C-alpha positions in Angstrom: 7.8 36.0 94.2 8.9 38.2 91.4 10.4 35.4 89.3 7.1 33.3 89.0 5.3 36.5 88.1 7.8 37.3 85.3 7.5 33.7 84.0 3.7 33.9 83.9 3.8 37.2 82.1 6.4 35.8 79.7 4.2 32.8 79.0 1.1 35.0 78.4 3.0 37.2 76.0 4.4 34.2 74.1 1.0 32.6 73.9 -0.6 35.8 72.7 2.1 36.2 70.0 1.7 32.6 68.9 -2.1 33.0 68.6 -1.7 36.3 66.7 0.8 34.7 64.3 -1.4 31.7 63.8 -4.4 33.9 63.2 -2.4 36.0 60.7 -1.2 32.9 58.9 -4.7 31.5 58.6 -6.1 34.9 57.4 -3.3 35.2 54.9 -3.9 31.7 53.6 -7.6 32.3 53.2 -6.9 35.6 51.4 -4.6 33.9 49.0 -7.1 31.1 48.3 -10.0 33.5 48.1 -10.4 33.2 44.3 -10.8 29.5 44.6 -12.9 29.2 47.8 -16.3 29.3 46.1 -15.3 26.7 43.5 -13.7 24.5 46.2 -16.8 24.6 48.4 -19.0 23.7 45.5 -16.7 20.9 44.5 -16.6 19.5 48.0 -20.4 19.5 48.2 -20.7 17.8 44.7 -18.0 15.3 45.5 -19.6 14.3 48.9 -23.0 14.0 47.3 -21.9 11.9 44.3 -19.2 9.8 45.9 -21.5 6.7 46.1 -22.1 7.1 42.4 -18.3 7.2 41.8 -17.9 3.9 43.7 -20.7 2.2 41.6 -19.0 3.5 38.4 -15.7 2.2 39.7 -17.2 -1.3 40.2 -18.7 -1.2 36.7 -15.3 -0.2 35.2 -13.5 -3.2 36.7 -12.3 -1.4 39.8 -10.4 1.4 37.9 -10.7 4.6 39.8 -9.1 6.7 37.0 -11.8 5.6 34.5 -14.6 6.3 36.9 -13.2 9.7 37.7 -12.9 10.5 34.0 -16.5 9.3 33.3 -18.0 11.4 36.1 -15.9 14.5 35.2 -17.1 14.3 31.6 -20.7 13.9 32.9 -20.3 16.9 35.2 -18.9 19.0 32.3 -21.9 18.1 30.2 -24.4 18.8 33.0 -22.9 22.1 34.2 -20.9 23.9 31.6 -22.8 23.1 28.3 -26.3 24.0 29.5 -25.0 27.1 31.3 -23.2 28.3 28.2 -26.1 27.7 25.9 -28.6 29.3 28.3 -26.5 32.4 29.0 -25.6 32.8 25.3 -29.3 32.5 24.4 -30.3 35.3 26.8 -27.4 37.6 25.7 -28.3 37.1 22.0 -32.1 37.6 22.5 -32.2 40.6 24.8 -33.6 42.8 22.0 -36.0 40.1 21.0 -37.3 39.8 24.5 -38.0 43.5 24.5 -39.8 43.3 21.1 -41.8 40.3 22.3 -43.0 42.4 25.3 -44.0 45.2 22.9 -46.0 42.8 20.8 -48.3 42.5 23.8 -50.0 45.6 22.5 -52.0 43.4 20.1 -52.5 40.5 22.5 -56.0 40.2 24.0 -56.3 38.2 27.2 -59.4 35.9 27.2 -61.8 35.7 30.1 -61.0 32.9 32.6 -62.7 29.6 32.3 -65.9 29.1 34.3 -64.6 26.2 36.4 -61.8 28.4 37.8 -64.3 30.1 40.2 -65.2 26.7 41.6 -61.6 25.9 42.9 -61.7 26.1 46.7 -59.9 28.9 48.6 -57.9 30.4 45.6 -60.2 29.9 42.6 -62.4 33.0 43.1 -59.5 35.3 43.8 -57.5 34.0 40.8 -60.5 34.4 38.5 -61.0 38.0 39.7 -57.3 38.9 39.1 -57.6 37.3 35.6 -60.7 39.3 34.8 -58.9 42.5 35.9 -56.0 41.8 33.6 -58.4 41.0 30.7 -60.3 44.2 31.3 -57.2 46.4 31.2 -56.8 45.8 27.5 -53.6 45.0 25.5 -52.2 48.5 25.6 -52.3 48.7 29.4 -50.9 45.2 29.7 -48.0 46.0 27.4 -47.3 49.2 29.2 -47.1 47.3 32.5 -45.0 44.4 31.3 -42.6 45.9 28.8 -40.3 47.8 31.3 -40.0 44.7 33.5 -39.1 42.2 30.7 -36.5 44.4 29.1 -35.0 45.4 32.5 -35.0 41.9 33.8 -33.1 40.6 30.8 -30.5 43.4 30.9 -30.1 43.0 34.7 -29.5 39.3 34.2 -26.9 40.0 31.6 -25.2 42.6 33.8 -25.2 40.1 36.8 -23.7 37.3 34.7 -21.1 39.7 33.3 -18.4 38.0 31.4 -19.5 34.5 30.3 -15.9 33.4 30.1 -15.2 34.2 33.7 -18.3 32.3 34.8 -17.3 29.3 32.7 -13.8 29.5 34.2 -15.4 29.3 37.7 -17.4 26.2 36.7 -14.3 24.6 35.1 -12.4 25.1 38.4 -15.3 23.4 40.2 -15.1 20.5 37.8 -11.3 20.2 38.3 -11.6 20.3 42.1 -14.3 17.6 41.9 -12.0 15.4 39.9 -9.3 15.8 42.5 -11.7 15.1 45.4 -13.1 12.0 43.5 -9.6 10.7 42.9 -8.5 11.1 46.5 -11.9 10.7 48.2 -10.9 8.3 50.9 -7.8 10.3 51.8 -9.7 13.6 52.0 -12.5 11.9 54.1 -9.9 10.5 56.5 -8.2 13.8 56.8 -11.5 15.5 57.6 -12.4 12.9 60.2 -9.0 13.1 61.8 -9.2 16.9 62.1 -12.8 16.7 63.5 -11.7 14.0 66.0 -8.6 16.1 67.0 -10.9 19.1 67.5 -13.8 17.5 69.4 -13.1 13.9 70.0 -15.7 11.3 69.0 -18.4 13.9 68.8 -16.4 15.8 66.2 -16.0 12.6 64.1 -19.7 11.9 64.4 -20.4 15.5 63.4 -18.2 15.2 60.3 -20.1 12.1 59.2 -23.5 13.7 59.9 -22.5 16.7 57.8 -21.7 14.5 54.9 -25.1 12.8 55.3 -26.8 16.2 55.3 -25.0 17.2 52.1 -26.2 14.0 50.4 -29.7 14.5 51.7 -29.9 18.0 50.3 -28.4 16.9 47.0 -30.9 14.2 46.7 -33.9 16.0 48.0 -33.5 19.5 46.6 -31.3 19.3 43.6 -32.8 16.1 42.1 -36.3 17.4 42.7 -35.4 20.7 41.0 -34.0 18.8 38.0 -37.2 16.7 37.8 -39.4 19.7 38.0 -37.3 21.6 35.4 -37.5 18.6 33.0 -41.3 18.5 33.3 -41.6 22.2 32.9 -39.4 22.4 29.9 -41.2 19.5 28.3 -44.5 21.2 28.7 -43.3 24.5 27.5 -41.8 22.9 24.4 -44.9 20.9 23.5 -47.2 23.9 23.6 -44.7 26.2 21.9 -44.2 28.9 24.5 -41.7 31.5 23.2 -38.2 31.4 24.7 -38.9 28.0 26.3 -35.2 27.4 27.0 -34.9 30.7 29.0 -38.0 30.0 31.0 -36.8 26.4 31.7 -33.5 27.7 33.0 -35.4 30.3 35.2 -37.7 27.5 36.5 -34.6 25.5 37.6 -33.4 28.5 39.6 -36.8 29.0 41.2 -37.1 25.3 42.0 -33.6 25.3 43.7 -34.6 28.5 45.6 -37.7 26.6 46.9 -40.0 29.1 45.2 -41.1 26.7 42.5 -41.9 27.2 38.9 -45.4 28.6 39.6 -44.7 32.2 38.5 -43.5 31.0 35.1 -46.3 28.4 34.7 -49.1 30.8 35.5 -48.0 33.1 32.7 -47.7 30.2 30.4 -51.2 29.0 31.2 -52.7 32.3 30.3 -50.7 32.4 27.1 -51.8 28.9 26.1 -55.4 29.7 26.8 -55.2 32.8 24.6 -53.4 31.3 21.7 -54.5 27.6 21.6 -57.9 27.6 23.1 -59.6 26.0 26.1 -58.7 22.4 25.2 -55.0 22.9 25.0 -55.2 25.4 27.9 -56.9 22.9 30.2 -54.5 20.2 29.3 -51.5 22.4 30.0 -53.1 23.6 33.2 -53.3 20.0 34.5 -49.6 19.5 33.4 -48.7 22.7 35.2 -50.4 21.5 38.4 -48.4 18.3 38.3 -45.2 20.3 37.8 -46.0 22.6 40.7 -47.0 19.9 43.2 -44.7 17.0 42.4 -41.9 18.3 44.6 -44.1 17.9 47.7 -44.1 14.2 47.2 -40.7 13.5 45.8 -38.5 15.7 48.0 -39.4 14.1 51.4 -38.7 10.6 50.0 -35.3 11.6 48.6 -34.3 13.5 51.7 -35.1 10.5 53.9 -33.0 8.3 51.7 -30.1 10.7 52.1 -30.0 11.1 55.8 -32.1 9.9 58.8 -32.8 13.5 60.0 -36.0 15.4 60.7 -37.5 16.7 57.4 -38.3 20.0 59.0 -34.7 20.4 60.1 -33.4 19.9 56.5 -36.1 22.0 54.9 -35.5 24.9 57.4 -31.7 24.7 56.8 -32.3 24.8 53.0 -34.5 28.0 53.2 -32.4 29.7 55.9 -29.1 28.9 54.3 -30.3 30.2 51.0 -31.4 33.5 52.5 -28.2 33.9 54.6 -25.5 32.6 52.2 -27.0 32.5 48.7 -27.1 29.4 46.6 -24.2 27.7 48.4 -26.3 28.1 51.6 -28.5 25.3 50.3 -25.8 23.0 51.7 -24.3 25.1 54.5 -27.7 25.6 56.2 -28.7 22.0 56.6 -25.1 21.0 57.6 -25.0 23.5 60.4 -28.5 22.6 61.7 -27.8 18.9 61.5 -24.6 19.2 63.5 -26.2 21.4 66.0 -29.1 19.0 66.3 -26.7 16.1 66.9 -24.8 18.0 69.6 -28.0 18.9 71.3 -29.2 15.3 71.3 -25.8 14.1 72.7 -26.0 16.7 75.4 -29.5 15.6 76.4 -28.5 12.0 76.4 -25.5 12.7 78.6 -27.8 14.4 81.1 -30.1 11.4 81.2 -27.2 9.0 81.7 -25.9 11.2 84.5 -29.2 11.3 86.2 
């Protein structure tokens, strides 16, 4: 009787040590790769979302994968690194000018709101009252209220960005990883499916494919909608001559990706256009701003449905919840987790119906 007991205790000790060693190995590997994890996650999301584009480019380039990878890598560099560098550099170089611009509000008189604003249902009367309160405060009170926030906001942004070179290095790592994933896309996808199948069988393989669909849906629905909104906002701000239009355009992209929308920027721009260009230009820009603020409600659902056949509420909830929980990268993590959980719940319910 004692010998089987010793064997069981020996097996338990050996299994415990093996699990501890495996956990330590995984933890050490993650710690070593920690500086590259964020860039790797972003690269994986971008590569999954844009792999159909790569295949189209490969067909156009006579089936040469290397040329297609080079073309998409160059495009990604132009899209990510160049605008980021220009935007951050503009903010860093114009911190003092932003502060002086806020001080110039001491001579800026806010006009009274247009009469038709009170006639807008639900929000018109309240918006007009707030507008009148700002106009009644006078330029000195307005400048005293705005000046600390504008200067502090610019300096906080510069402090958060930190070293522009380090930020650019992180983006360059993302581009390099994207090129590697594009060049070996089928191999990486096969390895991911094999791992998921080994982990959870056919359900794991299905979950891996659904996760890729969710990533594409978010990339299409959220990112492309934010790009479209930002383009329209930047075009409007440039036409009416709003100061620091490039900085406000970059901020509108961040707000659009965060599902807040460019409304905070456009409301201030509307007031500025009315006070400097008159009612005609102000009304025209107001209509353009309303288009910019509402177009995402029509474009996003269409693009998400094209990316994945998943409930829109599920994707949208994953985007918002993931953004709150994990930051910007949570835009992709949240929908993936909810989509996989939704698929597992459906399979579980289907199995129960079949069993019954």
